C-alpha positions in Angstrom: 96.8 97.6 149.7 99.9 95.6 151.1 97.9 95.3 154.4 94.9 93.8 152.7 97.0 91.5 150.7 98.9 90.2 153.7 95.3 89.8 155.5 94.1 87.6 152.5 97.2 85.5 152.0 96.9 84.6 155.6 93.3 83.2 155.0 95.0 80.9 152.4 94.6 77.2 153.3 97.7 75.1 154.9 99.0 72.3 152.4 98.0 69.5 154.8 94.6 70.7 155.6 93.8 71.1 152.0 94.7 67.4 151.1 92.5 66.1 153.6 89.3 67.8 151.4 90.2 65.9 148.1 90.6 62.3 149.9 87.4 62.9 151.7 85.5 63.7 148.4 87.1 60.3 146.7 89.5 62.2 144.5 92.4 59.8 143.4 94.9 62.2 142.5 95.7 66.0 142.4 97.9 67.7 139.9 100.9 69.4 140.8 102.5 72.1 138.6 105.2 74.9 138.8 104.4 78.1 137.1 106.6 81.2 136.6 105.6 84.8 137.3 107.5 87.4 135.5 109.4 90.4 137.3 110.9 93.6 136.5 112.1 94.7 139.6 115.7 92.9 140.3 117.8 93.7 143.3 120.2 91.0 142.5 119.9 89.7 138.7 121.1 86.1 139.6 118.5 84.4 141.8 115.9 85.5 139.7 116.9 84.6 136.4 115.8 81.6 134.6 118.3 80.3 131.9 115.8 78.1 130.3 113.6 81.0 129.7 116.2 83.7 129.6 114.3 86.3 131.7 113.7 87.2 135.5 111.0 85.0 137.3 109.6 83.9 140.6 108.6 80.2 140.7 105.3 79.2 142.4 104.0 75.8 143.0 100.2 74.8 142.6 98.2 72.0 143.6 95.0 71.6 141.7 92.0 69.1 141.8 91.4 66.7 138.8 88.8 69.4 137.6 91.3 72.5 137.5 90.5 74.2 140.7 93.3 75.6 142.8 93.7 73.8 146.2 96.8 75.2 147.1 99.6 77.7 146.2 103.1 77.8 147.7 105.2 80.8 148.2 107.9 82.2 146.0 111.0 81.0 145.3 113.7 82.4 142.8 112.8 81.7 139.0 116.4 79.6 138.7 115.0 77.2 141.1 114.2 73.9 139.5 110.5 72.3 140.0 111.6 69.5 142.0 113.9 71.8 144.3 110.9 74.1 144.9 109.0 71.1 145.6 111.5 70.0 148.1 111.4 73.2 149.7 107.7 73.2 150.0 107.6 69.6 150.8 104.6 69.1 148.5 105.2 65.8 147.0 105.2 64.0 150.3 101.9 65.8 151.4 99.7 64.0 148.9 101.5 60.7 149.7 100.7 61.2 153.5 97.0 62.2 152.6 96.8 59.0 150.5 96.7 60.6 147.2 98.7 60.3 144.0 100.4 63.3 142.6 100.4 63.9 138.7 103.2 66.0 137.4 105.2 66.9 134.5 108.6 65.8 133.4 110.1 68.7 135.7 109.4 66.5 138.7 110.9 63.3 137.5 113.1 61.4 139.8 111.5 62.8 143.1 109.8 59.6 143.7 111.9 56.9 143.0 109.4 54.1 143.4 106.8 56.0 141.1 104.0 55.1 143.4 103.2 58.6 144.7 104.4 60.8 142.1 103.6 59.8 138.5 105.5 61.6 135.7 105.4 61.0 132.2 108.1 58.9 130.4 111.0 60.4 129.1 113.1 59.5 125.9 112.6 59.4 122.6 111.7 56.4 120.5 109.4 55.1 123.1 107.6 51.8 122.5 103.9 52.5 121.8 102.7 51.4 125.3 104.7 54.4 126.9 103.3 56.6 124.4 99.9 55.7 125.1 100.5 56.0 128.9 101.9 59.5 128.3 98.7 60.6 126.4 96.3 59.2 128.9 98.9 61.2 131.8 98.5 64.3 129.8 94.6 64.2 129.6 94.3 63.9 133.2 97.1 66.6 134.1 95.8 69.0 131.2 93.1 70.4 133.7 95.9 71.4 136.0 97.4 74.0 133.6 93.9 75.8 133.9 94.9 76.2 137.8 98.0 78.3 136.4 95.8 80.0 134.0 93.3 81.1 136.6 96.4 82.6 138.6 97.7 84.4 135.6 94.5 85.9 134.7 94.8 88.1 137.2 96.7 91.4 135.5 98.9 91.9 138.8 100.4 88.3 138.0 101.3 88.8 134.2 104.2 90.9 135.3 105.3 91.9 138.9 106.0 95.4 139.2 106.7 95.1 142.9 109.0 93.4 145.0 109.4 89.8 143.8 109.4 88.5 147.2 105.6 89.7 147.1 104.6 86.9 144.6 103.9 84.2 147.0 101.5 86.5 149.0 99.9 87.7 146.1 99.2 84.6 144.7 97.8 83.3 147.9 95.5 86.4 148.2 94.2 85.7 144.7 93.5 81.9 145.8 91.5 83.3 148.5 89.7 85.6 146.4 88.6 83.0 143.7 87.7 80.5 146.5 85.4 83.1 147.8 84.1 84.0 144.4 83.2 80.4 143.5 81.4 79.7 147.1 79.7 83.1 146.8 78.3 81.8 143.2 77.5 78.3 144.2 
């Protein structure tokens, strides 16, 4: 089983290569979102513990197309890692810029792109003017299908709660991505 997962994960697309396709197909943006995979096998409690959720998790970053199709899945980082830090580790916010794409993301990536030209996040804070509220609603509508990509991953029972080594989460997610791509191309 481990060998099959490793072979499938090795066939997962690389980040820079996968971002060339959306640009060729005329997509203006991609959606970047992080997702947490729960785990129950903890050798060291601290790195996997997410204080926000008060559970042990592994953090995966996902890049999706505007229709919600998974384009790329990162490897795993401990659940205590913030989305912005995970994005820096995998360099996923500079890759869309280099490919000439805009990345839509949630507030977890706020401040990553100081210019706000390549990584667009919703406005933060309370008592925003109506124009910012409208912009946030439009942003949420565009980013919504990205949640579908994470739901596709988590629809696989094995990722609902890892009962194996937490360090295998990234390989499992990449293998699932390859299987889903194969299923889509075989059906189409």
